[in-house]
N, C-alpha and C positions, 0 to 999 in steps of 0.2 A: 335701509328702508324699514326693517323691523324695529330698529331703535327709534326711528322717527315716529312710527305708529305708536309704539309703547309710550314715548314721551307725550305725544298728543293725547292719547287715551288717558294717561295718568293725570295730565293737566285738566282734562274735562271732568274726570271723577273728583279731583280736588276742588275745582271751581264749584261744581254742583253741591258737594258736601259742605263746603265753606258757606255758600249762600244759604243752604238749608239750615245750617247752624245759626246763622245770623237772623234768619226769619224766626226761628223758634225762640232764640234768646230774646229778641226784641219783643215778641209776643208775651213771653213770660214776665219780662220787666214791666211792660205796659199793663199787664193784666191786673196786678195788685189785687185789691179787694173789690174792684168796680164790677166784676162779673158776678158777684154773689148777690143773691136776693134775700131780703129780710121781710118776713111777714109777721106782724104783731098778732099774737093769738089772744092775749089778755094782759091786763095791767091791774095792779092793786096799789093803792096809796095808803101809807101809814095813817093811823088815827089822827095824828097831829099834823097831817098833810105836809110833812117835811121830806118824805122819801117816796119814790115810786119804784116798784119792782115790775119788770116787764118780762113776759115769756114770749119768745118769738122763735119762729122756724127759720133756719138759715139753709139756703141751698146754693151751692157754688158750681153747679153744672152736673152733667150726666155722669162724670167719673168720680164725683164726690158724694158721700152719703149725706142724707138730710141730717140736720142736727137741731136739737131743741136747746135754746140758750136762755138763761135768766140773767138779766142785767139790772143793776140798781143805779139810780141817779137821784139827785136832789130834785124835788118837785119844782116845777117851773122851768127846768132845763129841758131842752128838746131831746127826744129819743134819737140815738145814733147807734145803730146796730153794728157799725164797724169799729166802735170805740171799745177795744178789748180790755181796757183798764176797768171798765164797768161790769165785765162779765164775771159772775160768781159761780155759775154752774153751766156745764156744757155736757150734753149726752147725745151720742149718735142715735138715730132712729126718730120715732115719733111717739114717745110715751105721753100720757096725760100728766102734766106737771101741776101740782097744787101749791099755792102760796098763801100764807096767812101771816099777818103782822101780829106778833104776840107782845107788843110793847113798842115804845119809841125807837128801840135799837135792837130788836130781835125779829128776824124773819124765819119762819118755819117753812121748809120746803120738802115736798114729797113728790114721788112720781110712781106711775103705774107700769103695767106691762107695755111692751113695744119699744123699749129702750135697749141700747147696746152698750158699747164701751163709753165710760165716763172719762172725759178728757180734762175737765176742770171741776173741782169741788172745793171751793173756798169755805173756810169756817168763819172768816171775818172779812169785812170790807169797810174801810173808812170808819172804824169804831162800831160797826154793826155786827152783831153775832148772827151767824147763819146756822140754824139747826136743821138736821135732816131727819125726817120721819121714816 
């Protein structure tokens, strides 16, 4: 009798644990980047109108910190905040980010207080020099 209860109890615990695992795993796989929100804060286009640099705020839910991201793209192409190949600078928090084009292939980038850990700081992107002030 005890053995049968133990087996039944163990089976229930395993079934609940296994189903909980699959629910969490499926949620994590389906989540991807679709739950992140991107809010464009400002954009600046190079003098030759060849390139556009975008500062946007990225939020991926209550358990993730806000991040300020700078992405660069060819002018005329659509902004895509999920395209990480275009990200040149990422900082946690909400600092004021300043962008100025100092020539056809040089982007000057500065930021103020309110920022935290920098998670990406590229010095070049597709032949463009990125200088930090």
